[in-house]
Each structure stands twice: as C-alpha cells, then as structure tokens.
mmCIF file as gemmi writes it, N, C-alpha and C atoms, coordinates in Angstrom:
data_model
loop_
_atom_site.group_PDB
_atom_site.id
_atom_site.type_symbol
_atom_site.label_atom_id
_atom_site.label_alt_id
_atom_site.label_comp_id
_atom_site.label_asym_id
_atom_site.label_entity_id
_atom_site.label_seq_id
_atom_site.pdbx_PDB_ins_code
_atom_site.Cartn_x
_atom_site.Cartn_y
_atom_site.Cartn_z
_atom_site.occupancy
_atom_site.B_iso_or_equiv
_atom_site.pdbx_formal_charge
_atom_site.auth_seq_id
_atom_site.auth_asym_id
_atom_site.pdbx_PDB_model_num
ATOM 1 N N . MET Axp A 1 ? 0.877 -1.127 -0.013 1 0 ? 1 A 1
ATOM 2 C CA . MET Axp A 1 ? 0.164 0.003 0.09 1 0 ? 1 A 1
ATOM 3 C C . MET Axp A 1 ? 0.875 1.595 0.35 1 0 ? 1 A 1
ATOM 4 N N . LYS Axp A 2 ? 0.152 2.702 -0.727 1 0 ? 2 A 1
ATOM 5 C CA . LYS Axp A 2 ? 1.448 3.187 -0.583 1 0 ? 2 A 1
ATOM 6 C C . LYS Axp A 2 ? 0.875 4.34 0.254 1 0 ? 2 A 1
ATOM 7 N N . ILE Axp A 3 ? 1.6 4.708 0.987 1 0 ? 3 A 1
ATOM 8 C CA . ILE Axp A 3 ? 2.352 5.625 1.663 1 0 ? 3 A 1
ATOM 9 C C . ILE Axp A 3 ? 2.735 7.159 1.262 1 0 ? 3 A 1
ATOM 10 N N . SER Axp A 4 ? 1.181 8.061 1.482 1 0 ? 4 A 1
ATOM 11 C CA . SER Axp A 4 ? 1.523 9.911 1.468 1 0 ? 4 A 1
ATOM 12 C C . SER Axp A 4 ? 2.239 10.826 2.869 1 0 ? 4 A 1
ATOM 13 N N . TYR Axp A 5 ? 2.372 11.313 2.858 1 0 ? 5 A 1
ATOM 14 C CA . TYR Axp A 5 ? 2.708 12.289 4.053 1 0 ? 5 A 1
ATOM 15 C C . TYR Axp A 5 ? 2.222 13.817 3.804 1 0 ? 5 A 1
ATOM 16 N N . THR Axp A 6 ? 1.425 14.039 5.162 1 0 ? 6 A 1
ATOM 17 C CA . THR Axp A 6 ? 0.697 15.481 5.071 1 0 ? 6 A 1
ATOM 18 C C . THR Axp A 6 ? 1.584 16.47 4.686 1 0 ? 6 A 1
ATOM 19 N N . ASN Axp A 7 ? 1.671 17.799 4.573 1 0 ? 7 A 1
ATOM 20 C CA . ASN Axp A 7 ? 2.75 18.922 4.843 1 0 ? 7 A 1
ATOM 21 C C . ASN Axp A 7 ? 3.455 18.794 6.597 1 0 ? 7 A 1
ATOM 22 N N . ARG Axp A 8 ? 2.45 18.695 7.833 1 0 ? 8 A 1
ATOM 23 C CA . ARG Axp A 8 ? 2.444 18.412 8.617 1 0 ? 8 A 1
ATOM 24 C C . ARG Axp A 8 ? 3.325 17.595 9.052 1 0 ? 8 A 1
ATOM 25 N N . ALA Axp A 9 ? 3.147 16.56 8.373 1 0 ? 9 A 1
ATOM 26 C CA . ALA Axp A 9 ? 3.808 15.087 8.904 1 0 ? 9 A 1
ATOM 27 C C . ALA Axp A 9 ? 5.671 15.899 8.456 1 0 ? 9 A 1
ATOM 28 N N . ARG Axp A 10 ? 5.353 15.442 6.765 1 0 ? 10 A 1
ATOM 29 C CA . ARG Axp A 10 ? 6.75 16.459 6.741 1 0 ? 10 A 1
ATOM 30 C C . ARG Axp A 10 ? 7.768 16.867 7.802 1 0 ? 10 A 1
ATOM 31 N N . GLU Axp A 11 ? 7.191 18.469 7.851 1 0 ? 11 A 1
ATOM 32 C CA . GLU Axp A 11 ? 8.108 19.533 8.447 1 0 ? 11 A 1
ATOM 33 C C . GLU Axp A 11 ? 8.358 18.937 9.734 1 0 ? 11 A 1
ATOM 34 N N . GLU Axp A 12 ? 7.134 18.138 10.368 1 0 ? 12 A 1
ATOM 35 C CA . GLU Axp A 12 ? 7.916 16.727 12.049 1 0 ? 12 A 1
ATOM 36 C C . GLU Axp A 12 ? 9.029 16.618 11.39 1 0 ? 12 A 1
ATOM 37 N N . LEU Axp A 13 ? 8.675 15.751 10.743 1 0 ? 13 A 1
ATOM 38 C CA . LEU Axp A 13 ? 10.223 14.276 10.675 1 0 ? 13 A 1
ATOM 39 C C . LEU Axp A 13 ? 10.954 15.244 10.421 1 0 ? 13 A 1
ATOM 40 N N . GLU Axp A 14 ? 11.265 16.74 9.08 1 0 ? 14 A 1
ATOM 41 C CA . GLU Axp A 14 ? 12.644 17.116 9.567 1 0 ? 14 A 1
ATOM 42 C C . GLU Axp A 14 ? 12.528 17.338 10.418 1 0 ? 14 A 1
ATOM 43 N N . THR Axp A 15 ? 11.832 18.414 11.601 1 0 ? 15 A 1
ATOM 44 C CA . THR Axp A 15 ? 12.641 19.513 12.159 1 0 ? 15 A 1
ATOM 45 C C . THR Axp A 15 ? 13.504 18.106 13.731 1 0 ? 15 A 1
ATOM 46 N N . ALA Axp A 16 ? 12.483 16.809 14.078 1 0 ? 16 A 1
ATOM 47 C CA . ALA Axp A 16 ? 12.939 16.084 14.789 1 0 ? 16 A 1
ATOM 48 C C . ALA Axp A 16 ? 14.139 15.57 14.106 1 0 ? 16 A 1
ATOM 49 N N . PHE Axp A 17 ? 14.435 15.53 12.894 1 0 ? 17 A 1
ATOM 50 C CA . PHE Axp A 17 ? 15.166 14.365 11.917 1 0 ? 17 A 1
ATOM 51 C C . PHE Axp A 17 ? 16.746 16.033 12.735 1 0 ? 17 A 1
ATOM 52 N N . LEU Axp A 18 ? 16.69 17.351 12.43 1 0 ? 18 A 1
ATOM 53 C CA . LEU Axp A 18 ? 17.483 18.525 12.626 1 0 ? 18 A 1
ATOM 54 C C . LEU Axp A 18 ? 18.053 18.456 13.661 1 0 ? 18 A 1
ATOM 55 N N . TRP Axp A 19 ? 17.003 18.218 14.635 1 0 ? 19 A 1
ATOM 56 C CA . TRP Axp A 19 ? 17.339 18.526 15.934 1 0 ? 19 A 1
ATOM 57 C C . TRP Axp A 19 ? 18.231 17.501 16.508 1 0 ? 19 A 1
ATOM 58 N N . TYR Axp A 20 ? 17.822 15.751 16.513 1 0 ? 20 A 1
ATOM 59 C CA . TYR Axp A 20 ? 18.574 15.029 16.947 1 0 ? 20 A 1
ATOM 60 C C . TYR Axp A 20 ? 20.163 14.481 15.758 1 0 ? 20 A 1
ATOM 61 N N . GLU Axp A 21 ? 20.118 15.282 14.818 1 0 ? 21 A 1
ATOM 62 C CA . GLU Axp A 21 ? 21.639 15.537 14.208 1 0 ? 21 A 1
ATOM 63 C C . GLU Axp A 21 ? 22.405 16.686 14.772 1 0 ? 21 A 1
ATOM 64 N N . ASP Axp A 22 ? 21.41 17.626 15.146 1 0 ? 22 A 1
ATOM 65 C CA . ASP Axp A 22 ? 22.113 18.136 16.099 1 0 ? 22 A 1
ATOM 66 C C . ASP Axp A 22 ? 22.743 17.999 17.75 1 0 ? 22 A 1
ATOM 67 N N . GLN Axp A 23 ? 22.007 17.654 18.253 1 0 ? 23 A 1
ATOM 68 C CA . GLN Axp A 23 ? 22.571 16.76 19.615 1 0 ? 23 A 1
ATOM 69 C C . GLN Axp A 23 ? 24.115 15.937 19.537 1 0 ? 23 A 1
ATOM 70 N N . GLN Axp A 24 ? 23.955 14.879 18.215 1 0 ? 24 A 1
ATOM 71 C CA . GLN Axp A 24 ? 25.309 13.928 17.718 1 0 ? 24 A 1
ATOM 72 C C . GLN Axp A 24 ? 24.697 13.56 15.995 1 0 ? 24 A 1
ATOM 73 N N . ALA Axp A 25 ? 25.679 13.523 15.554 1 0 ? 25 A 1
ATOM 74 C CA . ALA Axp A 25 ? 26.101 13.156 14.685 1 0 ? 25 A 1
ATOM 75 C C . ALA Axp A 25 ? 25.543 11.338 14.896 1 0 ? 25 A 1
ATOM 76 N N . GLN Axp A 26 ? 24.7 11.416 13.901 1 0 ? 26 A 1
ATOM 77 C CA . GLN Axp A 26 ? 24.172 10.377 12.904 1 0 ? 26 A 1
ATOM 78 C C . GLN Axp A 26 ? 23.053 9.75 13.855 1 0 ? 26 A 1
ATOM 79 N N . LEU Axp A 27 ? 22.848 10.233 14.965 1 0 ? 27 A 1
ATOM 80 C CA . LEU Axp A 27 ? 21.538 10.49 15.751 1 0 ? 27 A 1
ATOM 81 C C . LEU Axp A 27 ? 20.526 11.012 15.022 1 0 ? 27 A 1
ATOM 82 N N . GLY Axp A 28 ? 20.539 11.7 14.202 1 0 ? 28 A 1
ATOM 83 C CA . GLY Axp A 28 ? 19.701 11.958 13.851 1 0 ? 28 A 1
ATOM 84 C C . GLY Axp A 28 ? 19.062 10.821 12.59 1 0 ? 28 A 1
ATOM 85 N N . ARG Axp A 29 ? 19.862 9.949 11.551 1 0 ? 29 A 1
ATOM 86 C CA . ARG Axp A 29 ? 19.987 9.068 10.86 1 0 ? 29 A 1
ATOM 87 C C . ARG Axp A 29 ? 18.902 8.004 11.706 1 0 ? 29 A 1
ATOM 88 N N . GLY Axp A 30 ? 19.209 7.886 12.718 1 0 ? 30 A 1
ATOM 89 C CA . GLY Axp A 30 ? 18.685 7.047 14.024 1 0 ? 30 A 1
ATOM 90 C C . GLY Axp A 30 ? 17.288 6.535 14.091 1 0 ? 30 A 1
ATOM 91 N N . PHE Axp A 31 ? 17.258 8.175 14.284 1 0 ? 31 A 1
ATOM 92 C CA . PHE Axp A 31 ? 15.599 8.32 13.91 1 0 ? 31 A 1
ATOM 93 C C . PHE Axp A 31 ? 14.997 7.948 13.188 1 0 ? 31 A 1
ATOM 94 N N . LEU Axp A 32 ? 15.416 8.715 11.856 1 0 ? 32 A 1
ATOM 95 C CA . LEU Axp A 32 ? 14.778 8.203 10.856 1 0 ? 32 A 1
ATOM 96 C C . LEU Axp A 32 ? 14.658 6.534 10.447 1 0 ? 32 A 1
ATOM 97 N N . ASP Axp A 33 ? 15.653 5.754 10.762 1 0 ? 33 A 1
ATOM 98 C CA . ASP Axp A 33 ? 15.797 4.481 10.282 1 0 ? 33 A 1
ATOM 99 C C . ASP Axp A 33 ? 15.074 3.274 10.973 1 0 ? 33 A 1
ATOM 100 N N . CYS Axp A 34 ? 14.424 4.001 12.638 1 0 ? 34 A 1
ATOM 101 C CA . CYS Axp A 34 ? 13.129 3.891 13.475 1 0 ? 34 A 1
ATOM 102 C C . CYS Axp A 34 ? 11.985 4.286 12.85 1 0 ? 34 A 1
ATOM 103 N N . VAL Axp A 35 ? 11.785 5.396 12.368 1 0 ? 35 A 1
ATOM 104 C CA . VAL Axp A 35 ? 10.092 6.025 11.757 1 0 ? 35 A 1
ATOM 105 C C . VAL Axp A 35 ? 10.624 4.813 10.449 1 0 ? 35 A 1
ATOM 106 N N . GLU Axp A 36 ? 11.256 4.482 9.522 1 0 ? 36 A 1
ATOM 107 C CA . GLU Axp A 36 ? 11.521 3.839 8.584 1 0 ? 36 A 1
ATOM 108 C C . GLU Axp A 36 ? 10.638 1.779 8.691 1 0 ? 36 A 1
ATOM 109 N N . LEU Axp A 37 ? 11.18 2.306 10.269 1 0 ? 37 A 1
ATOM 110 C CA . LEU Axp A 37 ? 10.881 0.206 10.946 1 0 ? 37 A 1
ATOM 111 C C . LEU Axp A 37 ? 9.018 1.046 11.116 1 0 ? 37 A 1
ATOM 112 N N . VAL Axp A 38 ? 8.537 1.635 11.795 1 0 ? 38 A 1
ATOM 113 C CA . VAL Axp A 38 ? 7.807 1.298 11.723 1 0 ? 38 A 1
ATOM 114 C C . VAL Axp A 38 ? 6.7 1.624 10.549 1 0 ? 38 A 1
ATOM 115 N N . LEU Axp A 39 ? 6.929 2.325 9.879 1 0 ? 39 A 1
ATOM 116 C CA . LEU Axp A 39 ? 6.201 2.41 8.763 1 0 ? 39 A 1
ATOM 117 C C . LEU Axp A 39 ? 6.417 0.503 8.044 1 0 ? 39 A 1
ATOM 118 N N . MET Axp A 40 ? 7.466 0.29 8.654 1 0 ? 40 A 1
ATOM 119 C CA . MET Axp A 40 ? 7.573 -0.964 7.208 1 0 ? 40 A 1
ATOM 120 C C . MET Axp A 40 ? 6.55 -1.547 7.701 1 0 ? 40 A 1
ATOM 121 N N . GLU Axp A 41 ? 6.297 -2.016 9.193 1 0 ? 41 A 1
ATOM 122 C CA . GLU Axp A 41 ? 5.354 -2.514 9.469 1 0 ? 41 A 1
ATOM 123 C C . GLU Axp A 41 ? 3.872 -1.984 9.53 1 0 ? 41 A 1
ATOM 124 N N . ILE Axp A 42 ? 3.544 -0.874 10.027 1 0 ? 42 A 1
ATOM 125 C CA . ILE Axp A 42 ? 2.366 0.253 8.798 1 0 ? 42 A 1
ATOM 126 C C . ILE Axp A 42 ? 1.523 -0.443 7.831 1 0 ? 42 A 1
ATOM 127 N N . ARG Axp A 43 ? 2.954 -0.767 6.35 1 0 ? 43 A 1
ATOM 128 C CA . ARG Axp A 43 ? 2.843 -0.808 5.663 1 0 ? 43 A 1
ATOM 129 C C . ARG Axp A 43 ? 1.974 -2.411 5.355 1 0 ? 43 A 1
ATOM 130 N N . GLU Axp A 44 ? 2.876 -3.252 6.505 1 0 ? 44 A 1
ATOM 131 C CA . GLU Axp A 44 ? 2.336 -4.658 6.035 1 0 ? 44 A 1
ATOM 132 C C . GLU Axp A 44 ? 1.165 -5.15 6.81 1 0 ? 44 A 1
ATOM 133 N N . MET Axp A 45 ? 1.205 -4.101 7.687 1 0 ? 45 A 1
ATOM 134 C CA . MET Axp A 45 ? -0.332 -4.524 9.034 1 0 ? 45 A 1
ATOM 135 C C . MET Axp A 45 ? -0.504 -3.493 9.115 1 0 ? 45 A 1
ATOM 136 N N . PRO Axp A 46 ? -1.676 -2.436 8.056 1 0 ? 46 A 1
ATOM 137 C CA . PRO Axp A 46 ? -1.731 -1.124 8.6 1 0 ? 46 A 1
ATOM 138 C C . PRO Axp A 46 ? -3.295 -0.851 9.601 1 0 ? 46 A 1
ATOM 139 N N . LYS Axp A 47 ? -3.86 -1.999 10.959 1 0 ? 47 A 1
ATOM 140 C CA . LYS Axp A 47 ? -4.8 -2.134 11.568 1 0 ? 47 A 1
ATOM 141 C C . LYS Axp A 47 ? -3.455 -2.68 12.167 1 0 ? 47 A 1
ATOM 142 N N . ARG Axp A 48 ? -2.678 -3.611 12.084 1 0 ? 48 A 1
ATOM 143 C CA . ARG Axp A 48 ? -2.319 -3.46 13.082 1 0 ? 48 A 1
ATOM 144 C C . ARG Axp A 48 ? -2.479 -3.097 15.032 1 0 ? 48 A 1
ATOM 145 N N . PHE Axp A 49 ? -2.098 -1.168 14.141 1 0 ? 49 A 1
ATOM 146 C CA . PHE Axp A 49 ? -2.079 -0.074 15.697 1 0 ? 49 A 1
ATOM 147 C C . PHE Axp A 49 ? -2.779 0.167 16.395 1 0 ? 49 A 1
ATOM 148 N N . PRO Axp A 50 ? -3.26 0.595 17.219 1 0 ? 50 A 1
ATOM 149 C CA . PRO Axp A 50 ? -4.531 0.494 18.038 1 0 ? 50 A 1
ATOM 150 C C . PRO Axp A 50 ? -5.095 2.319 16.959 1 0 ? 50 A 1
ATOM 151 N N . VAL Axp A 51 ? -6.069 2.546 17.077 1 0 ? 51 A 1
ATOM 152 C CA . VAL Axp A 51 ? -7.116 3.688 16.479 1 0 ? 51 A 1
ATOM 153 C C . VAL Axp A 51 ? -7.29 4.121 18.132 1 0 ? 51 A 1
ATOM 154 N N . LEU Axp A 52 ? -6.728 5.523 17.869 1 0 ? 52 A 1
ATOM 155 C CA . LEU Axp A 52 ? -6.3 6.544 19.197 1 0 ? 52 A 1
ATOM 156 C C . LEU Axp A 52 ? -7.734 7.323 19.22 1 0 ? 52 A 1
ATOM 157 N N . HIS Axp A 53 ? -7.944 8.269 18.417 1 0 ? 53 A 1
ATOM 158 C CA . HIS Axp A 53 ? -9.085 9.061 18.078 1 0 ? 53 A 1
ATOM 159 C C . HIS Axp A 53 ? -9.648 9.374 16.629 1 0 ? 53 A 1
ATOM 160 N N . GLY Axp A 54 ? -10.713 9.476 17.014 1 0 ? 54 A 1
ATOM 161 C CA . GLY Axp A 54 ? -11.1 9.021 15.642 1 0 ? 54 A 1
ATOM 162 C C . GLY Axp A 54 ? -10.851 8.168 15.011 1 0 ? 54 A 1
ATOM 163 N N . SER Axp A 55 ? -10.254 8.645 13.74 1 0 ? 55 A 1
ATOM 164 C CA . SER Axp A 55 ? -9.676 6.967 12.646 1 0 ? 55 A 1
ATOM 165 C C . SER Axp A 55 ? -8.084 7.615 12.439 1 0 ? 55 A 1
ATOM 166 N N . PHE Axp A 56 ? -7.505 7.952 13.656 1 0 ? 56 A 1
ATOM 167 C CA . PHE Axp A 56 ? -6.69 8.172 13.836 1 0 ? 56 A 1
ATOM 168 C C . PHE Axp A 56 ? -6.498 6.915 14.33 1 0 ? 56 A 1
ATOM 169 N N . HIS Axp A 57 ? -4.57 6.303 13.518 1 0 ? 57 A 1
ATOM 170 C CA . HIS Axp A 57 ? -4.159 4.659 14.313 1 0 ? 57 A 1
ATOM 171 C C . HIS Axp A 57 ? -3.333 5.581 14.843 1 0 ? 57 A 1
ATOM 172 N N . ARG Axp A 58 ? -2.185 4.962 15.885 1 0 ? 58 A 1
ATOM 173 C CA . ARG Axp A 58 ? -0.829 5.272 15.929 1 0 ? 58 A 1
ATOM 174 C C . ARG Axp A 58 ? 0.259 4.624 16.041 1 0 ? 58 A 1
ATOM 175 N N . ALA Axp A 59 ? 0.887 4.231 15.842 1 0 ? 59 A 1
ATOM 176 C CA . ALA Axp A 59 ? 2.195 3.623 15.662 1 0 ? 59 A 1
ATOM 177 C C . ALA Axp A 59 ? 3.285 3.964 16.822 1 0 ? 59 A 1
ATOM 178 N N . LEU Axp A 60 ? 3.794 3.86 17.82 1 0 ? 60 A 1
ATOM 179 C CA . LEU Axp A 60 ? 5.054 4.683 18.159 1 0 ? 60 A 1
ATOM 180 C C . LEU Axp A 60 ? 5.831 3.542 18.164 1 0 ? 60 A 1
ATOM 181 N N . LEU Axp A 61 ? 7.003 4.511 18.049 1 0 ? 61 A 1
ATOM 182 C CA . LEU Axp A 61 ? 8.774 4.355 17.718 1 0 ? 61 A 1
ATOM 183 C C . LEU Axp A 61 ? 8.988 3.785 19.08 1 0 ? 61 A 1
ATOM 184 N N . SER Axp A 62 ? 10.622 2.654 18.922 1 0 ? 62 A 1
ATOM 185 C CA . SER Axp A 62 ? 11.321 2.022 19.574 1 0 ? 62 A 1
ATOM 186 C C . SER Axp A 62 ? 11.684 3.135 20.203 1 0 ? 62 A 1
ATOM 187 N N . ARG Axp A 63 ? 12.333 3.435 19.924 1 0 ? 63 A 1
ATOM 188 C CA . ARG Axp A 63 ? 13.872 4.225 20.401 1 0 ? 63 A 1
ATOM 189 C C . ARG Axp A 63 ? 13.819 5.697 21.139 1 0 ? 63 A 1
ATOM 190 N N . PHE Axp A 64 ? 12.278 6.248 20.363 1 0 ? 64 A 1
ATOM 191 C CA . PHE Axp A 64 ? 12.802 7.887 20.063 1 0 ? 64 A 1
ATOM 192 C C . PHE Axp A 64 ? 11.144 8.029 21.128 1 0 ? 64 A 1
ATOM 193 N N . PRO Axp A 65 ? 11.17 9.241 21.596 1 0 ? 65 A 1
ATOM 194 C CA . PRO Axp A 65 ? 9.667 9.193 22.005 1 0 ? 65 A 1
ATOM 195 C C . PRO Axp A 65 ? 8.272 10.314 21.317 1 0 ? 65 A 1
ATOM 196 N N . PHE Axp A 66 ? 8.463 9.391 20.182 1 0 ? 66 A 1
ATOM 197 C CA . PHE Axp A 66 ? 7.374 10.385 18.574 1 0 ? 66 A 1
ATOM 198 C C . PHE Axp A 66 ? 6.473 9.288 18.229 1 0 ? 66 A 1
ATOM 199 N N . ALA Axp A 67 ? 5.432 9.083 18.169 1 0 ? 67 A 1
ATOM 200 C CA . ALA Axp A 67 ? 4.628 8.251 17.545 1 0 ? 67 A 1
ATOM 201 C C . ALA Axp A 67 ? 3.898 8.869 16.261 1 0 ? 67 A 1
ATOM 202 N N . VAL Axp A 68 ? 3.551 7.823 15.25 1 0 ? 68 A 1
ATOM 203 C CA . VAL Axp A 68 ? 3.322 7.729 13.687 1 0 ? 68 A 1
ATOM 204 C C . VAL Axp A 68 ? 2.261 7.669 14.146 1 0 ? 68 A 1
ATOM 205 N N . PHE Axp A 69 ? 1.329 9.546 13.736 1 0 ? 69 A 1
ATOM 206 C CA . PHE Axp A 69 ? -0.439 8.834 13.803 1 0 ? 69 A 1
ATOM 207 C C . PHE Axp A 69 ? -0.385 9.18 11.672 1 0 ? 69 A 1
ATOM 208 N N . TYR Axp A 70 ? -1.18 8.284 11.987 1 0 ? 70 A 1
ATOM 209 C CA . TYR Axp A 70 ? -2.133 7.383 10.342 1 0 ? 70 A 1
ATOM 210 C C . TYR Axp A 70 ? -3.528 7.317 9.847 1 0 ? 70 A 1
ATOM 211 N N . THR Axp A 71 ? -3.961 7.564 8.802 1 0 ? 71 A 1
ATOM 212 C CA . THR Axp A 71 ? -4.925 7.192 8.483 1 0 ? 71 A 1
ATOM 213 C C . THR Axp A 71 ? -5.408 6.256 7.708 1 0 ? 71 A 1
ATOM 214 N N . ILE Axp A 72 ? -6.595 5.151 7.227 1 0 ? 72 A 1
ATOM 215 C CA . ILE Axp A 72 ? -5.869 4.243 6.385 1 0 ? 72 A 1
ATOM 216 C C . ILE Axp A 72 ? -6.958 4.219 5.328 1 0 ? 72 A 1
ATOM 217 N N . GLU Axp A 73 ? -6.502 5.511 4.105 1 0 ? 73 A 1
ATOM 218 C CA . GLU Axp A 73 ? -7.415 5.241 3.24 1 0 ? 73 A 1
ATOM 219 C C . GLU Axp A 73 ? -7.607 3.941 1.652 1 0 ? 73 A 1
ATOM 220 N N . GLU Axp A 74 ? -8.817 4.398 1.368 1 0 ? 74 A 1
ATOM 221 C CA . GLU Axp A 74 ? -9.194 3.261 -0.002 1 0 ? 74 A 1
ATOM 222 C C . GLU Axp A 74 ? -7.652 2.837 -0.706 1 0 ? 74 A 1
ATOM 223 N N . ARG Axp A 75 ? -6.981 3.223 -1.077 1 0 ? 75 A 1
ATOM 224 C CA . ARG Axp A 75 ? -5.819 3.427 -1.609 1 0 ? 75 A 1
ATOM 225 C C . ARG Axp A 75 ? -4.065 3.239 -1.429 1 0 ? 75 A 1
ATOM 226 N N . GLU Axp A 76 ? -4.608 4.487 0.347 1 0 ? 76 A 1
ATOM 227 C CA . GLU Axp A 76 ? -3.373 4.699 0.653 1 0 ? 76 A 1
ATOM 228 C C . GLU Axp A 76 ? -3.036 4.964 2.252 1 0 ? 76 A 1
ATOM 229 N N . ILE Axp A 77 ? -2.437 4.957 2.904 1 0 ? 77 A 1
ATOM 230 C CA . ILE Axp A 77 ? -2.074 5.555 4.001 1 0 ? 77 A 1
ATOM 231 C C . ILE Axp A 77 ? -1.317 6.56 3.762 1 0 ? 77 A 1
ATOM 232 N N . ILE Axp A 78 ? -2.265 7.56 5.276 1 0 ? 78 A 1
ATOM 233 C CA . ILE Axp A 78 ? -1.445 9.214 4.978 1 0 ? 78 A 1
ATOM 234 C C . ILE Axp A 78 ? -1.349 9.142 6.557 1 0 ? 78 A 1
ATOM 235 N N . ILE Axp A 79 ? 0.233 10.019 6.243 1 0 ? 79 A 1
ATOM 236 C CA . ILE Axp A 79 ? 0.721 9.78 7.505 1 0 ? 79 A 1
ATOM 237 C C . ILE Axp A 79 ? -0.059 11.403 7.816 1 0 ? 79 A 1
ATOM 238 N N . HIS Axp A 80 ? -0.138 11.822 9.006 1 0 ? 80 A 1
ATOM 239 C CA . HIS Axp A 80 ? -0.896 13.072 8.954 1 0 ? 80 A 1
ATOM 240 C C . HIS Axp A 80 ? 0.42 13.83 10.151 1 0 ? 80 A 1
ATOM 241 N N . ALA Axp A 81 ? 0.973 12.747 11.386 1 0 ? 81 A 1
ATOM 242 C CA . ALA Axp A 81 ? 1.926 13.487 11.786 1 0 ? 81 A 1
ATOM 243 C C . ALA Axp A 81 ? 2.94 12.57 12.73 1 0 ? 81 A 1
ATOM 244 N N . VAL Axp A 82 ? 4.391 13.099 12.566 1 0 ? 82 A 1
ATOM 245 C CA . VAL Axp A 82 ? 5.268 12.312 13.44 1 0 ? 82 A 1
ATOM 246 C C . VAL Axp A 82 ? 6.044 13.517 14.532 1 0 ? 82 A 1
ATOM 247 N N . PHE Axp A 83 ? 5.134 12.693 15.7 1 0 ? 83 A 1
ATOM 248 C CA . PHE Axp A 83 ? 4.242 13.424 17.263 1 0 ? 83 A 1
ATOM 249 C C . PHE Axp A 83 ? 5.244 13.227 17.71 1 0 ? 83 A 1
ATOM 250 N N . ASP Axp A 84 ? 6.494 14.029 18.788 1 0 ? 84 A 1
ATOM 251 C CA . ASP Axp A 84 ? 6.456 14.003 19.456 1 0 ? 84 A 1
ATOM 252 C C . ASP Axp A 84 ? 6.334 13.602 21.324 1 0 ? 84 A 1
ATOM 253 N N . THR Axp A 85 ? 5.7 12.809 21.966 1 0 ? 85 A 1
ATOM 254 C CA . THR Axp A 85 ? 4.708 12.719 22.638 1 0 ? 85 A 1
ATOM 255 C C . THR Axp A 85 ? 5.231 13.471 24.109 1 0 ? 85 A 1
ATOM 256 N N . ARG Axp A 86 ? 6.036 14.052 23.994 1 0 ? 86 A 1
ATOM 257 C CA . ARG Axp A 86 ? 6.528 15.239 25.415 1 0 ? 86 A 1
ATOM 258 C C . ARG Axp A 86 ? 6.168 16.142 25.063 1 0 ? 86 A 1
ATOM 259 N N . GLN Axp A 87 ? 4.774 16.389 23.558 1 0 ? 87 A 1
ATOM 260 C CA . GLN Axp A 87 ? 4.318 17.891 23.75 1 0 ? 87 A 1
ATOM 261 C C . GLN Axp A 87 ? 3.031 17.873 24.408 1 0 ? 87 A 1
ATOM 262 N N . ASN Axp A 88 ? 2.198 18.447 24.228 1 0 ? 88 A 1
ATOM 263 C CA . ASN Axp A 88 ? 1.29 18.959 24.556 1 0 ? 88 A 1
ATOM 264 C C . ASN Axp A 88 ? 0.376 18.15 23.373 1 0 ? 88 A 1
ATOM 265 N N . PRO Axp A 89 ? -0.695 17.338 24.368 1 0 ? 89 A 1
ATOM 266 C CA . PRO Axp A 89 ? -1.477 16.997 23.151 1 0 ? 89 A 1
ATOM 267 C C . PRO Axp A 89 ? -2.487 16.522 22.938 1 0 ? 89 A 1
ATOM 268 N N . ALA Axp A 90 ? -2.646 18.019 23.056 1 0 ? 90 A 1
ATOM 269 C CA . ALA Axp A 90 ? -3.966 19.066 22.481 1 0 ? 90 A 1
ATOM 270 C C . ALA Axp A 90 ? -3.017 20.054 20.777 1 0 ? 90 A 1
ATOM 271 N N . LYS Axp A 91 ? -2.267 19.254 21.197 1 0 ? 91 A 1
ATOM 272 C CA . LYS Axp A 91 ? -1.317 18.872 19.576 1 0 ? 91 A 1
ATOM 273 C C . LYS Axp A 91 ? -2.069 18.516 18.332 1 0 ? 91 A 1
ATOM 274 N N . LEU Axp A 92 ? -2.389 17.379 18.723 1 0 ? 92 A 1
ATOM 275 C CA . LEU Axp A 92 ? -2.073 16.22 18.431 1 0 ? 92 A 1
ATOM 276 C C . LEU Axp A 92 ? -2.636 17.279 16.96 1 0 ? 92 A 1
ATOM 277 N N . PRO Axp A 93 ? -3.178 15.474 16.286 1 0 ? 93 A 1
ATOM 278 C CA . PRO Axp A 93 ? -4.355 16.076 14.627 1 0 ? 93 A 1
ATOM 279 C C . PRO Axp A 93 ? -5.727 16.227 14.566 1 0 ? 93 A 1
C-alpha cells in the first residue's frame, strides 16, 4: 500500500531529524531508521496499531519518544503527524 505524508508530517519529521543531528552525529539517521521500521510495519499490517481517536491510528517508535499518526484510506496510508509525545496532546492532529 502506498504511503503519503501531509505537509505537517513532513515538517515534523524534518524538524526532529535536524534536532537529533544537532545533538549527536548520526542520531538523526538513527531516528529516521526507527521511523522507517514503523512505516514498514504499518505498510504490512495497517490495522495492527490502535485507533487513538476518530480514524487516526497511532504507532509508537521504539527508541525515540515519537508516535506516527496515520489514517487508512482506500488506496493509501496517509501519515498525518510524526508527533513528539513530550508535547501537549492538544497539538495532535
């Protein structure tokens, strides 16, 4: 199944990557690797992760305090947010 990103999700992913790279060389790459692992799991079994609210599923990253929020559409999975779970939950999509 195809995966698409909203502008918000792309911006959050880039911001997190840059922040981790500023903290330590290659840490941003490690972050992206964890995101990619979760995306592979989502692609293989989209309904595996719980619906948190409405139609938004939530997949937690294993090594970083982030969650991927997505919806399952007819022909694609849309990533709506790559959310830093340390933020105020009111900022969720």
